[in-house]
C-alpha positions in Angstrom: 32.0 -1.0 -11.9 29.1 1.9 -12.0 26.2 -0.4 -10.8 23.5 2.8 -11.0 24.4 2.6 -14.8 21.7 0.1 -15.4 19.3 1.9 -13.2 19.7 5.7 -14.7 19.0 3.7 -18.7 15.9 2.0 -17.1 14.4 5.3 -15.6 15.5 7.1 -18.8 13.6 5.0 -20.7 10.1 5.4 -18.7 7.8 7.6 -20.2 6.1 10.6 -18.3 3.0 8.9 -17.8 4.9 5.9 -16.0 7.0 7.7 -14.0 3.5 9.4 -12.4 1.9 6.2 -12.6 4.7 4.2 -10.5 5.0 7.8 -7.8 1.0 6.8 -7.7 1.8 3.1 -6.8 4.4 4.0 -4.6 2.0 6.5 -2.3 -0.6 4.0 -2.7 1.4 1.3 -1.5 2.7 3.8 1.6 -1.0 4.7 2.4 -1.9 0.5 2.4 1.4 0.2 5.0 0.1 3.0 7.0 -3.7 1.6 7.3 -2.2 -2.0 8.3 -0.1 -0.4 11.0 -3.2 1.4 12.2 -5.0 -1.3 12.2 -2.8 -3.7 14.2 -1.8 -1.7 16.9 -4.5 1.5 17.5 -7.4 0.2 15.9 -8.3 -2.2 18.7 -8.3 -0.2 21.4 -10.6 2.5 19.5 -13.1 0.3 19.0 -13.2 -1.1 22.1 -13.1 2.6 23.7 -16.5 2.9 21.3 -17.8 0.3 22.9 -17.9 -2.4 20.3 -18.3 -6.4 21.6 -15.0 -8.5 21.6 -16.6 -10.6 18.9 -17.3 -7.6 16.7 -14.2 -6.1 17.5 -12.5 -9.0 16.1 -14.8 -9.4 13.2 -14.0 -5.5 11.9 -10.4 -5.9 12.2 -10.7 -8.9 9.7 -12.6 -6.3 7.7 -10.3 -3.7 8.1 -6.7 -6.2 7.6 -8.7 -7.7 4.4 -9.2 -3.9 3.1 -5.5 -3.0 3.9 -4.1 -6.0 2.2 -5.9 -5.6 -1.3 -5.4 -2.0 -1.5 -0.9 -3.0 -0.9 -1.9 -5.7 -3.7 -3.3 -3.2 -6.1 -0.4 -0.3 -5.4 1.7 -3.5 -6.3 -0.6 -4.1 -9.4 -0.3 -0.2 -10.2 3.8 -0.4 -9.9 3.4 -3.6 -12.4 1.7 -1.6 -14.7 3.4 1.7 -14.8 6.6 -0.4 -15.3 5.1 -1.6 -18.3 3.9 1.3 -20.0 
């Protein structure tokens, strides 16, 4: 039983435009994950080194986390749209 056959059949049905949008969605999704990792691990220390007050650091981290989450959601929406083209 060839499990790759349905995937290959689906890939051959996709248009060139769909493939490009899907690749773009993947790149934007990877960027969203990288931004989320940066915001979780490096950004707090960086903001503290810049001299922001602790309550301001917390507020800025929440804003950054929301932005990274929205970026990920939009990349998923783009991927779904690319698959429906």
